[in-house]
N, C-alpha and C positions, 0 to 999 in steps of 0.2 A: 721649743714645747716642750716639756717636757718628757720620760721618759714614759708616766703611765699615759700620759697624753695619746702619745706615740703609736703605746699599744693599743689603746683604744682603739685608735684613725684606722691603724692596721688591722683589727677585728673588727670594726664597720665597715672597710672596704670587702673582709673576705666572705663575712656573712653577706654583703649586697652581690659580690660574685658569682658565689652559692646560690641567692636567691636567682640570679635572672638566670644560670644556668639551669635551673631547677623550674623557670618557667618556661623556658626554650624548651624542658624537657619536654614537659604537658604539655603544651604548644605543636612538640613533634606528634605527640602520642595521639592528642587527640584530629591533625590531620591525617593520620594512620589511619583513626580509628572511624572519622569521616568516610577516607576514602572505601574503609574495608564496608562499611554500610550502604554506600555509591553501589560497589558493585555485585556484591549481595542483591540489590533492589533491583538491579538492571540485570545480574542470570533471574532472578524470579521472574520478574518480568517478560522474558527470555519466552520463560519455559512456560508461563499463560499464555503466550503469543502463539507459541509453535501448537500447546493443545488444544489452543481456537483453531486454528490455523487444520490442524488434524482432524477433527473434526464437521470442521466444513468440509476435507476433503470426502470423507465418509458421506453428508449427508448427498453432498454432491453427486458420489456414485451412488447410491441407492435412489436420489433422481432421476439419473438416467438409465441407470442397467435396469430399475423396478417398475416406478411411473410412468415414462416414454417408454419402454416398452410394451405398459398394457393398454397406452392410446393407438401404440404403431395398431396392438392385436384385435384391441375396438374397431378400428376405422377397417383392418381386416373384413367382420363379423361386421359389420353394414352393409359391403362393398358386398359381402357373400348374399347376405337379406336380400337386397337389392335387386340384384341377380334371379334368385328364388322365388321372388312373390311380385312381378314385374309390375301386378295389378295395383301394389302395395306404390311400387314409386309415381306409376299414371296416374292413384287420385290426392296423391298424397307429395308429389315429387318437390314442391316447395320446403317442406318442414324438412323433409327428410336432407333436401340439400343445405337448410338454416345450420342442420344439426349435426352436418359432416362438415360445416365454416368451421364450426363448436368447436370441433374435437380436435381436428389440425391446429384451430388458435391453439388449443389447452398443447399441445406437443408442444411447439414450438414455442411458448411463455416454459414448459416445464426444460425446456434442452437453454432456455437464455437463465435462467431459474441458476440449473445449475454450473452455467461457465462464472456467470457472479460467482458461488462459489467457493468455488474452486475452477480456477482456468486449465482443463486438461492439455491445453495448443503451450504453455508449460512447456509440462512431463513432458511433454515426445515431441516437441519441434524447438523448447529454449526462448526464451525471453526478447527477443527479435517477432518469433511469429509470435507467442504470445498477444504481443503491445501489437503487432500490425490488426489479429482478429481483434483485439479490444474497437482500438479505431475504426473497423473494417462495422461493428457493430452500435456504437456506438451512429454513422453517419446511417446508418438504416433509422435507427428507433429514434434517434432524435431531430431536428432543423439544424445541425451542426453536422460541417464536413469538415473531417479528423484527416490531415497529411503525416503521414512517414516517413520519414528522413530517420533510416536504420542504418548504421554498420555490424557486420556480422560481431557479435558476443564470445561464437564460441564456450568453453570452461571457463571463462575470466571470474564470471562469479558460482558462489555456492549456492543450493540451491535453497537455502533461508534465505539470500539475499538477495536470486532474481525474483521469489518471489515477495520480497519486503519493496523493492524497486515496481516490482509491476500493482501492487496496491494502493503505490505511490502515484501511481500513473492512474491509476483508475479513478482515486479523490478526484485528484488536479480534474479530471477531464469529467467528475459529476459537478465542483463546483462551476466547469466552462457551462454544463448540461443547463444546471440550474439558476444561475449567479450570472454569470457576464452578456449576456444576453450579442452573444457575436455568434455568426453564422460560421465560421472558419475557428479551426484549432490546429494546431502542429505538434507533434513530437518528435522529437530528437532522440536518437539512441547513438551514446559514440562510450569510445574506451580507447584507453592510452595504460601505457607499462604496467602505471601502479593504479588507476582506476575504472569505474564506468560512471559514466555521467548520461542522466536521462534529464529532459527538457521538456517541459507543458506547455505550452504558450498559449494566447487568443489574440486579440485584436476589440476587446467585447470593452465591455467601460469602465471595468476597471475597480479600487475602492482605495479607500486611503485607511490605512493598516493605523495609524495613531487613533486614529475615531469607530472604527474599526469594533465591535459589540464582541465579548468574548463569546457570545453564545452563537455569534458567525464564524468561529474562529476555531469548533470545535476539528471539523474536518483537519486541516490545518494542521492544530495540535497533534492527532493525529500521524500526520506524515511524520509531522517533527520528531516522534516517539519509533517512528519504525524505525526512520534512519541514523539515529542515536543508539537506536540497539544492534545494527547493523554495524555498529562502526563508524559509518558517513556523516552526514551534512546534507541539507536542505534548507532553499533562501527561497521567500514568495519575494517579488520584485510587480508592485504592482500602482499605479498614479491615476485616479479619477482623470475617465477619457483616453485613456493610454493602454488597455486592455493589462492582461498579468503574466507575469513569467515565475513559474514553478520550475526550481531546477537543484535537483539530489543526486550528492554523487557516493555512490560506495565504494570501498575496496576492493579493489579485482586481489582474486586466488592468485597465491605467488605460480608461478610455473613453475614442473614440476628440474630438478636439477638431470641433469645427461649427464 
């Protein structure tokens, strides 16, 4: 090979190496940019979710502190009028009893709405208490009996993560009531040194996830988004005739160093 040919090969080799380095560098920049975009999207989604939860909490307080109290005041007025005008009670007792029951039902409904909007039990008693309260509400108001097996969680989760797990449990139980056909469901709550795990399971009709329509899985997508934003994971396991199991795991808050 002549010196000129050798030099040409050398130049092409250097150019090829340079091009490869440039491609790898650009690829690295692209990956970093994509990560930045993902992180920005996640941060924005977290802010939107927190704003939504703050708004729900405000509405829940207004319903509980204003509307529910007004219903209680109406009930007191009704009782006072009934005592003050006995002849009215004697002549229209049935109608008055019906009105009283309607007002009572309205109060129960408003308290239920406030609880669904924001679980006050989560603020005052923690995730374990809130989950037990949710199970009791579902058991009372549906045909599904919900069993709870919950370990003490303590301060293992940040408030936002605890709320995320509660919302996942809420959505999973809603799916049990509306779609599973099961008579019983179970909530399991446990913790390890590094994570808190929630499992909601039933023995209902189940479904084939590969053939499930996207519109049917909106609630499942919501659960996955909540878990992801909290730094965790959620999995849904189901087979026709074998029930459904929803398992969500979120990282625990590191214990303070002594």
